[in-house]
PAROKE-314881 format. One record per residue (C-alpha): y, x, z. Coordinates in steps of 0.2 Angstrom, whole numbers, plus 2048, in hexadecimal, padded with zeros to 3 digits. Each point is the difference from the previous one (the first is absolute). Example, Ala and Ser with C-alpha at 12.3 -4.5 7.8 and 13.67 -1.06 7.14 Angstrom:
7EA83E827
8118067FD
This chain:
82A886827
7F27FD7F4
8017F07F5
7FA7F87F0
80F8027F4
8047F57F0
80880B7F3
7FD7F57F1
7FC7EE7FE
7F28057F3
7F680C80C
7F87FF811
80980780F
7FE812805
7FC806811
80F80B805
80D80480D
80E7F4802
80F7FE80C
7FD7F7810
8077EE802
80E7FF80D
8017EE808
80F7F67FE
8067F1809
7F17F7808
7F380A7F6
7F280980A
7F88107FB
7ED7FE7FE
7F280D800
7F67F97F2
7ED7FE802
7FB7F57F1
8097F87F1
7F77F57F4
8008027ED
8047ED7FC
8037FA7EE
8127FD804
802812805
7F98067EF
80C7F37F7
80F80680A
7FC8127FC
7FE7FE7EE
8107F57FE
7F77F07FB
8037F580F
80F7F5801
804809811
8008117F8
812808802
7FC812806
80380F7F5
7F580F800
7FD80A80A
7FB7F480E
7F17FD80C
7F67F17FC
7F87F480D
8077F0808
7F77FF810
7F480980B
7F9803812
80680E80B
807804811
811800808
80780E80A
7F97F8810
7EF8007F8
7FE7EE7FE
7F67FA7F0
80A7F57F4
7FF7F87EF
8118047F7
8097FD7F0
8117FF7F8
8038137FC
8108047F8
8008087EF
7FC80E7FC
7F480080F
7F07F7800
7F07FF80A
7F680D7F7
80680E80A
7FD808811
80F7F7807
80A7F07FC
8107F7806
7FB7EE802
80C7F1800
7F37F6809
7F180380B
7F47F680B
7F180480B
7EF8007F8
7F17F6808
7F480C808
7F27F97F6
8068077F0
7FE8137FB
80F8087F7
7F88017EF
7FA7EE800
8117FA806
80980A7F3
7F57FA7F2
7FE7EE804
8127FB806
8087FE7EE
7F27F87F6
7FC7F480F
8127FB803
8017FB7EE
7F47F1802
8057FD812
8127FE7FC
7FD7F67F0
7F57F4808
8087FD811
8138027FB
8017FB7EE
7F27F47FD
8007FA812
7ED7FE7FF
7F97F280B
7EE7FF806
7F57F77F4
8098057F0
7F88087F1
8058127FA
7FD8097F0
8028127FF
8048087EF
7FB813801
7F47FE80E
7F68107FC
80E80C804
804807811
80D7F3804
7F67F27F8
7F080480A
80B7FF810
8087F07FA
7EF7F7800
7FD804812
8127FC805
8007EF7F8
7F07FC809
807805811
8107F67FD
7F57F07FE
7FD7FE7ED
7F37F47FD
7FB8077F0
8048117F8
7FC8047ED
8018127FC
8048057EE
7FE8117F9
7F780C7F4
7F380780C
7FB7F1809
7F0808806
80B80A80C
8047F0809
7F07FC809
8017FE813
8137FF800
8017ED803
8047F97EE
7F97EF7FD
7FF8027ED
80480E7F4
8077FF7EE
7FE80F7F4
80E8057F5
7F48067F4
8007EF7F7
8097FB7F1
8117F6801
7F87EF7FF
7F280380C
80C80780C
80C7F17FF
7F07F5802
7FA80A810
8127FE808
8007EE7FD
7EF7FE809
808808810
80F7F6806
80B80A80C
8107FD80B
805812800
7FE80E7F3
803812806
80380A7F0
7FE8137FF
7FE8017ED
80D7F57F6
7FE8037EE
7F27F67F6
7F67FB80F
80F7F8808
8057F87F0
7EE7F87FE
8017F9811
8117F87FE
7F97F97F0
7F17F980A
80C7F880C
80A7F77F3
7FB7EE7FD
8017F57F1
8047EE7FF
80D7F5809
7F47F980D
7FA80D80C
802804812
806812804
7FE80A810
80B80E807
7FA8117FA
80980F807
7FE80F7F4
804810809
80480F7F5
7FD810809
7FB80D7F3
7FF8037ED
7F280C7FC
7FA7F57F1
8127FF7F8
8127FF804
8047F07F6
7F87EF7FB
8057F27F5
8047F180B
8007EF7F7
80D7F4807
7F37F2801
7F680A80D
80D7FD80D
8047EE7FB
7EE7FA7FF
7F9807810
805804812
8018127FC
80C80A80B
8038127FB
80580C80E
801813802
7FB80980F
806812803
80E80B805
8107F67FC
7F87EF800
7FB801813
80D80780D
7FB811806
7FF7F9812
7F37F47FB
7F680D7F7
80080A80F
7FA7F180A
7F27FD7F4
7FB813801
8007FF813
7F57F0800
7F48077F3
7FD810809
7FD7F7810
7F37F57F7
7F880F7F8
7FF808811
7F87F1808
7F47FD7F2
7FE80D7F3
8017FC7EE
7F38067F3
80A80F7FA
7FC8127FB
80C80F800
7FF8127FB
80B80C80B
8048107F7
80C80F803
8127FE7F9
7FE8117F8
7F47F77F3
80D7F37FB
8028077EE
7ED7FF7FD
7FD7EF808
8107F77FB
7F67F67F3
7F17FC80B
7F87EF7FE
7FC800812
80B7FA80F
807811805
80980580F
809811801
801809810
80C80F802
């Protein structure tokens, strides 16, 4: 079969012939129709993600849309290494039917980034209606979806933080904070926008500045519970965390991702999110391209979906 094949962690995949997957156990063979180029797919393919264990050559891709032998349309994932979803066929560990209101390309593109905020807010933060949410990294694909997800889950106020805040118009954010401020100005801006839940796609300096803003001086103050959900680290993998930040506030640090959330609950979150996207579409743009162009488009800034 034709597939995108990773031969080196330092180079984009190449479109070449690769052996067909043979389903094992409860796996099902999928005729792939669309697979999304998510941030995690790139990180796994270049060996920088904590879940990266495959050795070249292998096919990238963690999920996708396709058809079973009976022709039914499904969302799928859980391919066994060295097989991934960037191929004409995939052996999937799990599948579930897709709502009719979603086309293949949109479903393949939106499931992973949408699940990141849906699972974090519902399962990890257990967001309740009326709470205030701040999103660090709101100008990325996942962050833009997160603004909309937070509103649909009942957030009373959503503050979007990012570098290109002009891109956040009409997505439902109640306020925006630009990261193009110096450290002191950024800390001051954070302090003016109290929140109950932080959804962080950045980590690094922005997260450190927010934690500094959450910290409180003095011995007589009232603290409220703030759940800080760490989802991504595009601004840096490490921060300096002062001990007093945890002792002087109601700050709770939580991670949300594969490993911190059981796979069964992640699948539940994906199912719920896709049903919501079908019933009421999110503001979301996708570019569907042929899989044969994978090498040229691997580093595209657009939300790309490859189709065999």
